[in-house]
Each structure stands twice: as C-alpha cells, then as structure tokens.
C-alpha positions in Angstrom: 84.3 35.8 -72.9 86.9 36.0 -70.2 89.0 39.0 -70.6 87.0 41.9 -70.6 89.8 44.3 -69.8 91.5 43.0 -72.8 88.6 44.3 -75.1 88.4 47.9 -73.4 91.8 48.6 -74.0 91.5 47.1 -77.5 88.4 49.3 -78.2 90.2 52.5 -76.7 92.8 51.9 -79.2 90.5 51.7 -82.1 89.1 54.8 -81.2 92.4 56.5 -81.0 92.4 56.4 -84.6 89.2 58.4 -85.1 89.7 61.8 -86.0 86.3 62.9 -84.4 87.2 61.7 -80.6 89.1 64.2 -79.1 91.1 62.7 -76.0 90.3 60.4 -73.1 86.9 62.3 -71.9 85.3 61.7 -75.2 86.8 58.3 -75.9 84.9 57.1 -72.4 81.8 59.0 -73.1 81.5 57.1 -76.4 82.4 54.0 -74.8 80.0 54.2 -72.1 76.5 54.8 -74.4 77.6 51.8 -76.7 77.9 49.6 -73.9 74.5 50.9 -72.5 72.6 49.9 -75.4 74.2 46.4 -75.6 73.8 46.1 -71.7 70.3 47.3 -72.3 69.7 44.9 -75.3 71.2 41.8 -73.5 68.9 42.6 -70.4 65.9 42.7 -72.7 66.5 39.4 -74.1 66.1 37.9 -70.5 63.3 39.8 -69.8 61.7 38.5 -72.9 62.4 34.9 -71.6 60.5 35.7 -68.7 57.4 38.0 -69.6 55.4 36.7 -72.7 54.1 40.0 -73.7 57.3 42.0 -73.0 57.8 45.3 -75.7 60.6 47.2 -76.2 60.8 51.1 -75.2 62.7 51.2 -78.5 61.3 51.4 -82.1 62.4 47.6 -83.4 64.9 49.0 -85.9 66.9 50.7 -83.0 67.5 47.7 -80.8 71.4 46.8 -80.9 70.6 43.4 -82.2 68.5 44.7 -85.2 71.7 47.4 -86.2 74.6 46.6 -84.3 75.0 42.3 -83.4 75.7 41.3 -87.3 79.4 41.5 -87.4 78.9 42.1 -91.2 76.0 44.6 -91.0 76.2 48.6 -91.5 79.3 50.0 -91.8 80.8 53.0 -93.0 79.1 56.4 -94.1 75.9 54.3 -94.1 76.6 53.3 -90.0 77.6 56.4 -89.3 74.1 58.4 -90.9 72.1 55.6 -89.1 73.6 56.5 -85.7 73.5 60.6 -86.5 70.2 60.8 -88.1 68.2 58.2 -86.8 69.5 56.5 -83.5 70.6 59.5 -81.2 67.8 62.2 -82.5 65.0 59.0 -81.4 66.2 58.5 -78.0 67.1 61.7 -77.4 63.5 63.2 -78.2 61.1 61.1 -80.0 60.7 57.9 -77.8 57.0 57.7 -76.1 57.0 58.7 -72.5 53.3 57.8 -71.8 52.0 54.2 -71.7 53.2 50.8 -69.9 56.5 51.4 -71.3 57.0 55.1 -70.4 59.1 55.0 -67.4 61.5 52.5 -69.7 61.6 54.8 -72.2 62.3 57.7 -70.3 65.1 56.4 -68.3 66.8 55.6 -72.1 66.4 59.7 -72.6 67.5 60.3 -69.4 70.9 58.6 -70.4 71.2 59.8 -73.9 70.1 63.5 -72.7 73.8 64.3 -72.7 75.0 61.5 -75.0 77.0 62.1 -78.1 78.4 60.4 -80.7 82.0 61.8 -81.3 83.4 59.3 -83.8 83.6 60.4 -87.4 84.7 56.7 -89.1 81.8 54.7 -89.4 84.4 52.0 -90.3 86.2 52.5 -86.8 82.7 52.3 -85.4 82.0 49.0 -86.6 85.0 47.8 -85.2 84.3 49.2 -81.8 80.7 47.7 -82.0 82.0 44.0 -83.0 84.2 44.2 -80.0 81.8 45.1 -77.7 79.3 42.5 -78.9 81.6 39.9 -78.0 80.6 40.1 -74.4 77.4 38.9 -73.0 76.0 40.3 -70.4 73.6 37.6 -69.5 76.7 35.6 -68.9 77.5 35.9 -64.9 81.3 35.6 -65.2 81.1 38.8 -67.7 78.7 40.5 -65.7 80.9 40.3 -63.0 83.9 41.3 -64.4 82.2 44.7 -66.0 82.6 46.0 -62.5 86.3 46.3 -63.0 85.5 48.4 -66.1 84.2 51.1 -64.0 87.1 51.4 -62.1 89.1 51.8 -65.1 86.6 54.2 -66.6 86.9 56.4 -63.7 90.6 56.2 -63.6 90.3 57.7 -67.3 88.4 60.3 -66.0 90.8 61.4 -63.4 93.7 61.5 -65.9 91.4 63.2 -68.4 91.2 66.4 -65.8 87.7 65.4 -64.4 88.0 66.1 -60.8 86.0 64.7 -58.1 85.6 61.4 -59.8 86.8 59.1 -56.8 85.9 55.8 -57.1 85.1 54.6 -53.4 86.9 51.2 -53.0 84.5 48.0 -52.9 86.0 47.3 -49.5 84.9 50.5 -48.1 81.5 50.4 -49.3 81.0 46.7 -48.3 82.0 47.5 -45.0 80.0 50.9 -44.7 76.9 48.7 -46.0 77.3 45.9 -43.5 77.6 48.1 -40.5 74.1 50.4 -41.6 72.6 47.5 -42.3 69.8 48.9 -44.6 66.6 46.7 -44.1 64.0 45.6 -47.1 61.6 48.3 -47.0 64.4 51.0 -45.7 64.8 53.9 -48.7 68.3 54.2 -48.9 69.5 57.4 -50.7 73.3 58.9 -51.9 73.0 62.0 -52.9 76.3 62.4 -54.9 76.0 58.4 -56.1 78.7 58.8 -59.0 78.4 55.3 -61.0 76.2 53.5 -58.1 78.9 51.7 -55.9 76.9 52.5 -52.6 73.6 51.1 -53.9 74.7 48.3 -55.9 76.5 47.0 -52.8 73.1 47.7 -50.8 71.1 45.9 -53.4 73.3 43.1 -52.7 72.9 43.5 -49.1 69.4 43.2 -49.0 69.0 40.6 -51.5 71.4 38.2 -49.3 69.4 39.1 -45.7 66.3 40.2 -46.5 64.4 39.4 -50.2 62.3 36.1 -49.2 59.9 36.7 -52.5 58.9 38.8 -55.5 57.0 41.1 -53.4 60.1 41.7 -51.3 62.3 42.2 -54.7 59.3 44.9 -55.5 59.8 46.8 -52.2 63.9 46.7 -52.7 63.6 48.1 -55.9 61.5 51.1 -54.8 63.9 51.5 -51.7 67.2 52.6 -54.2 67.3 56.5 -54.6 70.1 58.2 -56.0 71.3 61.6 -57.8 73.9 62.1 -59.7 75.1 65.6 -61.2 77.3 64.7 -63.9 76.0 63.3 -67.1 78.7 60.3 -67.4 78.8 58.7 -63.7 75.0 59.2 -64.2 74.8 56.9 -67.7 77.6 54.8 -65.7 75.2 54.4 -62.3 71.9 53.5 -64.3 73.6 51.1 -66.1 74.9 49.6 -62.8 71.7 49.2 -61.7 70.1 47.8 -64.8 73.1 44.9 -64.3 71.7 44.7 -60.9 68.4 43.6 -61.9 67.0 47.0 -61.5 65.5 47.5 -65.2 63.9 50.9 -64.5 66.0 52.8 -62.7 63.9 56.1 -62.7 64.9 56.8 -58.5 68.4 57.7 -59.9 68.2 61.2 -60.9 70.3 63.2 -63.4 70.5 66.4 -61.1 72.2 68.2 -58.4 71.1 67.3 -55.2 72.4 70.9 -53.7 70.6 72.9 -56.5 67.8 72.8 -54.6 66.6 75.1 -51.3 67.6 73.6 -48.3 64.1 75.0 -47.0 62.2 73.3 -49.8 63.1 69.8 -48.5 60.4 68.7 -46.3 59.5 65.7 -44.5 58.2 63.6 -47.7 61.7 63.5 -48.5 63.5 62.2 -45.6 65.0 59.0 -45.8 65.8 56.2 -43.3 69.3 55.3 -44.8 72.1 57.5 -46.4 75.5 56.2 -47.7 77.6 58.2 -49.6 81.3 59.7 -50.7 80.2 63.3 -51.2 82.7 65.1 -53.4 85.4 66.5 -51.5 88.1 69.3 -52.2 86.1 71.0 -54.7 83.8 73.8 -54.7 80.3 74.2 -56.2 79.5 77.1 -58.4 78.4 80.5 -57.8 74.7 80.9 -56.1 74.2 77.4 -55.0 76.0 78.5 -51.1 72.5 80.7 -51.0 70.1 78.0 -51.2 71.2 77.4 -47.2 70.8 79.1 -44.1 73.2 81.7 -43.6 75.0 79.6 -40.9 75.8 76.7 -43.3 77.0 78.9 -46.2 80.0 77.7 -48.1 80.8 76.9 -51.7 82.8 73.8 -50.3 80.8 70.7 -51.5 81.0 67.8 -48.8 80.1 70.7 -46.3 76.9 71.5 -47.9 75.9 67.9 -48.5 76.9 67.1 -44.7 74.4 69.6 -43.8 71.8 68.6 -46.2 72.4 64.7 -45.0 71.6 65.9 -41.6 68.1 67.4 -42.2 67.6 64.6 -45.0 67.4 61.5 -42.5 64.2 60.8 -41.3 64.3 60.7 -37.0 66.2 57.3 -36.1 68.0 57.5 -39.4 70.8 56.1 -40.2 73.9 57.8 -41.9 77.7 57.0 -42.7 79.4 59.5 -44.7 83.2 59.6 -46.0 84.7 62.6 -45.1 88.2 63.9 -45.4 90.6 65.1 -42.7 89.7 68.7 -43.2 86.2 68.2 -42.2 87.3 66.8 -38.7 89.6 69.9 -37.8 88.1 72.8 -39.9 86.9 76.1 -38.2 84.5 78.9 -38.5 81.5 77.2 -40.8 82.7 73.8 -40.2 83.0 74.3 -36.9 78.7 75.2 -36.6 78.5 71.9 -38.7 80.0 69.6 -36.5 78.1 71.4 -33.5 74.7 70.7 -35.4 76.0 67.4 -36.3 76.3 66.2 -32.5 73.5 67.8 -31.3 70.7 66.6 -33.4 72.5 63.2 -34.1 74.2 60.4 -32.5 77.6 60.6 -33.9 78.2 57.3 -32.2 81.4 56.2 -34.4 84.0 57.8 -36.5 86.8 55.1 -38.5 90.0 56.7 -39.4 91.2 55.3 -42.7 95.0 55.0 -43.3 96.8 56.9 -46.0 96.1 55.7 -49.7 92.8 54.3 -49.7 92.0 56.5 -52.6 95.1 56.1 -54.4 95.5 57.0 -57.0 92.6 59.6 -57.2 93.7 61.2 -54.1 96.0 61.3 -51.4 93.9 62.9 -48.8 93.3 61.0 -45.5 89.7 59.8 -45.1 87.5 59.0 -42.4 83.8 57.0 -42.3 81.5 59.3 -40.0 78.7 56.8 -38.6 75.7 58.4 -37.0 72.1 58.5 -36.0 69.4 61.2 -36.4 67.7 62.0 -33.2 64.0 63.6 -32.2 64.0 67.0 -30.7 62.9 65.2 -27.7 66.2 63.2 -27.3 68.8 66.2 -28.7 71.2 67.3 -27.7 72.3 63.4 -28.8 75.8 62.9 -28.9 76.8 62.0 -25.6 80.5 60.6 -26.6 81.8 59.6 -29.7 83.9 56.4 -30.5 87.0 56.6 -32.7 88.5 53.4 -34.3 91.8 53.8 -36.1 92.2 51.3 -39.2 95.5 49.8 -39.3 96.9 48.5 -42.6 97.1 44.6 -42.5 100.0 43.2 -41.4 103.5 43.4 -44.1 101.4 46.6 -46.1 102.9 49.9 -45.8 100.3 51.2 -48.7 97.5 50.4 -51.2 98.0 49.8 -54.5 96.5 48.4 -57.8 97.8 45.4 -57.1 97.4 45.3 -53.1 94.0 47.1 -52.9 92.2 47.2 -49.5 90.0 44.0 -48.6 86.8 44.0 -46.9 88.4 41.5 -44.9 90.7 43.8 -43.4 87.2 45.3 -41.4 86.4 42.2 -39.3 88.2 43.3 -36.2 85.8 46.6 -36.7 82.7 44.2 -37.1 83.6 41.9 -34.2 84.5 45.0 -31.9 81.0 46.9 -33.1 77.9 45.9 -31.0 75.0 47.3 -31.0 73.8 50.9 -30.8 70.1 49.8 -29.5 72.4 49.2 -25.9 74.5 52.0 -26.3 77.2 49.5 -27.8 77.9 48.3 -24.2 80.2 45.9 -25.6 82.7 47.8 -27.0 86.2 48.1 -25.4 89.2 50.5 -25.7 91.9 48.7 -27.2 94.9 49.8 -29.3 92.9 50.7 -32.2 89.8 52.0 -30.4 89.3 54.9 -28.0 86.6 56.9 -26.4 86.0 60.5 -26.3 83.1 62.7 -24.4 81.2 65.1 -25.7 82.4 67.4 -23.1 85.8 67.2 -24.2 84.7 67.8 -28.1 83.2 71.1 -26.9 85.8 72.1 -25.0 88.5 71.5 -28.2 86.1 73.9 -30.5 84.4 70.5 -32.0 87.8 69.3 -33.3 87.1 65.7 -34.3 90.7 65.4 -35.3 91.9 63.3 -32.3 94.8 61.1 -32.7 94.8 57.4 -31.2 95.8 58.0 -27.5 97.2 54.0 -27.2 100.0 54.8 -30.0 103.4 55.9 -28.8 104.6 58.9 -31.3 108.3 59.0 -31.3 110.0 61.9 -29.8 112.4 63.6 -31.8 114.1 65.5 -29.0 113.7 68.6 -26.7 114.8 71.8 -28.3 117.9 72.2 -26.2 119.0 69.3 -27.8 117.9 69.7 -31.1 119.6 73.4 -32.1 123.3 72.1 -31.2 122.5 69.7 -34.0 120.9 72.0 -36.2 123.6 74.3 -36.1 126.6 71.7 -36.3 124.4 71.0 -39.8 124.4 74.4 -41.0 128.3 74.1 -40.4 128.6 71.2 -42.1 127.0 72.6 -45.3 128.7 76.0 -45.2 132.0 73.6 -45.1 130.6 71.3 -48.2 129.7 74.7 -50.3 133.3 76.1 -49.8 134.7 73.0 -50.5 132.4 72.9 -53.8 133.4 76.4 -54.9 137.0 75.9 -54.2 137.1 72.8 -56.6 135.1 75.1 -59.3 137.7 77.9 -59.2 140.7 75.2 -59.5 138.6 73.9 -62.5 138.3 77.0 -64.2 141.4 78.5 -63.9 143.0 75.1 -65.1 140.8 75.4 -68.4 141.8 79.0 -68.9 145.3 78.1 -68.6 144.9 75.5 -70.9 143.0 77.6 -73.7 145.9 80.5 -73.6 
C-alpha cells in the first residue's frame, strides 16, 4: 500500500455520507480510534512472532482480526450493534486492569475513555473498515507514511475550529532534539506533548546514538514521558508511540500538566530534559492560574508552562522550548518570568525562526529558547545570551506545503553551536549570530526581542523629507476624488436628460 493519503481521503468521503457524523472533528475522532485498533492488532501480530507466550489484553472476539479484517464480515445493523453494544462498553469499562496484561489494558482504556462511535450506518462503517484494512502497519513503508497522516489530521482539526493544535514541523523537532542530545537513561518530558512529535524524535535519536542492547531499549522506553490534555491528540500520541515500538506507553498521560498545583511538584517529578512546543495564543480555564505563585499568575497558557518547566528541570537539566515573539517582548508577569529564567537557568541560546514556520496553523513568529538549569550555588546563571537568526534558504521567501522547512537548513547552526561545557568558546559572531550581555538585558527590562545588529534596516527617510511627500499624496487623492465626483455628476445628469 503506497498511497496512504489517498486512502485517508476516500475514508473521509465515505464518512461524509453518514448522517451520524457531524463535521470534521467527529470524522477525525472516528478515524483515529479505528486506526488505533488496526495498528494495535498489527503490532500484536508482530509481538506474537517474537514472544511464544504472548496473550492479548483484548477479549479474542474484540481483536481487529476477528471482527474487522474479513472484508465480507459483519456489516449493516449487525456491525453497528457489535460496535455500540460490545466493543465500546468493553474497551471503556470492562478490560482487566490487573495481572500481566494490566498495563496494556490500561493503555487501551485510556485511549477509549473519551472516544465515541459516531457512525450510524453499519454498511458505511464496513466500507471504512475495509479501507483501513488495506494498510499493513508492520510494513516499513506504510508505517513511515503514516506520519503524513498526523499532519493532515491536525490540518483538519484546525479547520474544524480546534485552536492550539499546532503541528511542530519535523525539521524543528529534529533540530531541537539534535542540539539537546538526550542520553539513553535521561528522562525526557514533553508536558504538552500533542501527537508526540518531540517524543518520537527523541526515541529515534536515542536508538540511533545510544541503544546498544535489549537492556538499553528497556531504559529508553522508561525514559519517554508526556502529558496531553485533549483526548484526540492524546490518542494520536499513544498510537504514535506504539508505532515507534513502545507497546505500553503508560508514561503518556491524559491530563493537564497545569492542573496540578505548582507547589505539589517535588524533586521526584524533576527530569533531565524537557523539549516542547506549549500551546500559545490561548488562555487556560478559570482557576488554573491559582495553582501558581502570585508572581507568576496569568491565564496565558505558554507563560504558565514556562514557569513550570523551570521548576521541573533537575539541576543541570536541559530544555528547549518553542515560544512566540510575544514572550520575548512582553512585560508585567512576562518580565518577572524572564527574570526567573535567566537567574535560575543559563539561557544560552535563542534561535529566531523566520515567518511561516507554523503555516498554515498560525502566522505568529516563533523562537526556540535553549537553557540549562543551574543549582542555587551557581545562580544567577545567565551571563550572556547568544541569538541566532535562522534565515530562509536561498531562493525561498516563505514556507508552504510543497516547500516545507527542512532539517538540512539548520546545518549552519549545528556547525556554529560549540559546547556548553566550555561556555561555547568556539562561537563567533557572524551575519546571523550575535551575543548580548545579561547587563544589557536587565537594562532593557528583560526584553529579549532583540534584532540582528548585522542586518541593515532600509531607511525610509527623515520626517522633514517624508512630510512633503505625504502632503503631495493627500493632494493627489483629493484631486482624484474631485474628478470622480465630476464624472459621476455628468453621468447622472446625462441619464436624467435621456429619461425625460
């Protein structure tokens, strides 16, 4: 199966015929739980070849292979009744959560706790199931292609009105994980993990660079942690982890990281690495801000996450966070938050991304903040901050679906980066990079929205020069309006004369 995207489109076309599925959001939700069960079944088939004594956490008659895989199997009312009266009630409430399969069962239950079957027609449901069955998720090509489905689903979510579901471009996640370089046994957390892009990239990075044995694989699996508030992205993240070989992703929690009081997080909750793109541009529900100290209280989601990220890092823990320009120049609570950041952490690098990186989800300009938590004895931690302005590739003026950002674009940053252990001695200023002292940052009231000093801003002239040009323009506009008025008056007079 090579054209997975084509299968997705045909499935959505079938669903549009079903009277029970109302809009894109429900179509996507329906699609995701069905894909989850197919992917889970394919993964079980793979495990059964490796483990002689494997038993499924699902009752035998509820496994995809036994009710869905036969293209001539159940359909119509029989299929609808089976899904509504047997499949969903069991997966939501009746799986056995104790014993050797308890963790696997809990993963399935977590996925289905907020899932629903919206399709009314069992006949159309059979058509969808048969399309899904065409894909073999144990086939490397099909599994790889599934990544594009995540992006399409998020685009559909965006058009369905679900704000905040930003798909972080793979080039950005790869660059961040490459620079933070999480080691095998380091716990990596994404506290707003969405569909799991950063975590999947971390798994690939650790396997490529640090996994040497089956024991290493176990340590890797235990090191991947994520939290996602919304049901659908959480389901997608769980599916993504299974596709990446984590069969029981119990460390991917369905919940709101911000809902737990700031003071309730203790040393045992701290982690070695945080990589994340927290939701920005939105606000939290009433009362969430009261979980935070008064100095950090706000309802702006990204700011609350930043306050918590600083707290959740272990000493010498590393983080990379995607944030909008508004965080850099914001005042009030943002000023206090930035002061806390540079005092407790070494904010060593800010990579300024060009416009359009997150198109079509948002046109907001974004940045990547790289920082390392320091123990109290080394605070205040930041002495200077390096800025790197990431340019468009030659010949590119914006990113789009056909010309997305590529990981290779970050090679100049990687070559320039250096080593934090020696204070980035190898770094030099160039057309894209410049360094600013913390004293200058403090003098500017912690404004981090600093422009590239090596870029010459085109001058548009002095006020004395521009004012006469502006007055000439106003006169031209007035003359044009007068001519239009005269022409209109003549036309109306001519029309009135002919009517007589």
